[in-house]
C-alpha positions in Angstrom: 0.0 0.0 0.0 1.3 3.4 -0.9 2.0 5.9 1.7 -0.2 8.9 1.9 2.4 12.3 1.3 0.7 14.8 3.4 2.5 18.2 3.4 2.0 20.9 6.1 2.2 24.3 5.4 2.6 26.7 8.1 2.7 30.3 7.3 2.0 33.8 8.0 1.8 36.9 6.2 5.9 37.3 6.0 7.3 33.6 6.1 5.9 30.4 5.1 7.4 26.8 5.4 6.1 23.5 4.0 6.9 20.1 6.0 6.3 16.9 4.8 5.2 13.5 6.9 4.1 9.9 6.1 1.0 9.8 8.8 0.6 10.9 12.7 3.5 8.7 13.8 6.1 10.1 11.2 8.5 12.8 12.1 7.9 16.1 9.9 10.7 16.8 7.4 11.3 20.4 6.0 10.6 20.4 2.0 13.6 21.6 0.2 13.2 24.4 -1.6 9.6 25.3 0.3 10.8 27.9 2.7 9.5 31.4 1.2 9.8 34.7 2.9 8.8 38.1 1.6 10.1 41.7 2.7 7.2 43.4 4.6 8.3 46.9 5.8 6.0 48.5 8.4 3.1 50.7 6.6 4.7 54.1 8.2 7.9 53.1 5.6 5.7 52.2 2.7 3.6 55.6 2.8 6.5 57.8 4.0 5.4 60.5 1.1 2.8 62.6 1.9 -0.7 61.9 0.2 -1.6 63.8 -2.9 -3.8 66.9 -2.3 -6.9 68.0 -4.5 -9.5 70.8 -4.8 -13.1 70.5 -3.5 -15.2 70.1 -6.3 -16.7 73.6 -5.7 -14.5 76.4 -4.1 -10.9 76.8 -3.4 -10.4 74.3 -0.5 -8.0 71.7 -0.6 -7.5 68.5 1.1 -5.6 65.4 1.3 -6.5 62.3 -0.8 -7.0 59.1 1.3 -5.0 55.9 0.0 -7.4 53.6 -1.5 -5.8 50.4 0.4 -3.2 49.7 3.0 -0.1 48.7 1.3 1.0 46.6 4.3 -2.1 44.5 3.9 -1.5 44.2 -0.1 1.8 43.0 0.4 0.4 40.1 2.6 -2.4 39.4 0.0 0.5 39.1 -2.8 2.7 36.9 -0.7 -0.7 34.6 -0.1 -0.9 34.3 -3.8 2.8 33.7 -4.2 2.6 30.6 -1.9 -0.7 29.6 -3.7 1.0 29.4 -6.9 4.1 27.6 -5.6 1.7 25.0 -3.8 -0.4 24.5 -7.3 2.9 24.0 -9.1 4.1 21.2 -6.8 0.5 19.5 -6.7 0.7 19.5 -10.5 3.8 17.8 -10.3 2.4 15.2 -8.2 4.6 16.3 -5.3 2.0 15.7 -2.3 -1.2 13.5 -1.7 -3.0 15.7 1.3 -2.2 19.2 2.5 -2.7 20.8 6.0 -2.6 24.6 6.2 -1.5 26.3 9.3 -1.9 29.9 9.5 -3.2 32.8 11.8 -6.5 33.9 11.0 -6.2 36.9 8.6 -3.5 34.7 6.6 -5.9 31.7 6.5 -8.6 33.8 4.9 -6.1 35.2 2.3 -5.1 31.7 1.5 -8.3 30.4 1.2 -9.1 33.0 -1.3 -5.9 32.4 -3.3 -5.9 28.5 -3.5 -7.1 26.9 -6.0 -10.2 24.4 -6.2 -7.7 21.2 -7.0 -5.7 22.5 -4.3 -8.4 22.9 -1.6 -9.6 19.5 -2.8 -6.6 18.0 -1.2 -6.6 20.0 2.1 -6.8 17.3 4.9 -7.0 19.8 8.0 -6.7 23.6 8.8 -5.6 25.0 12.0 -6.0 28.8 12.8 -2.6 29.4 14.7 0.7 31.0 14.2 3.4 28.4 14.5 5.8 30.0 12.2 8.5 30.8 15.1 7.8 27.1 16.8 10.7 24.9 16.6 10.2 21.9 14.4 10.4 19.2 16.9 7.8 20.9 19.1 5.2 21.3 16.2 3.6 17.6 16.2 2.3 18.2 19.6 0.6 21.4 17.9 -0.4 19.2 14.8 -2.0 16.4 16.2 -5.5 17.1 16.1 -5.1 18.1 12.2 -2.9 15.3 11.1 -4.8 12.2 10.0 -3.3 8.8 10.9 
């Protein structure tokens, strides 16, 4: 019987790491080349320039224009899009059978939005938590309830 290859994606808005396992008793191993990171400067640095100014529709009054979106938040969404593309690519290459996704709530929402239906069909479990800074030897205790035997 073929062993089921389960990938565990642990991500937040700045970094992502994928581990593989072959069941609950199997140990987690980092998947080579599946450590992703993005540069995420604080919003105050991204928006260092003063916003543009505009005239009121009537009169000579001027006011600052509001930014339509938060660039910091947009950078996190773009990172989720990048993670989803890499996972899709690896699924197409046949690298895993099941996927477990672990991320904080906002990142989990971004990933759910970006992951394709083919990848979503392979999701065996989700855990809303930030485990990106947890040492690999401590991860199994956090993942017990989402890793299927």
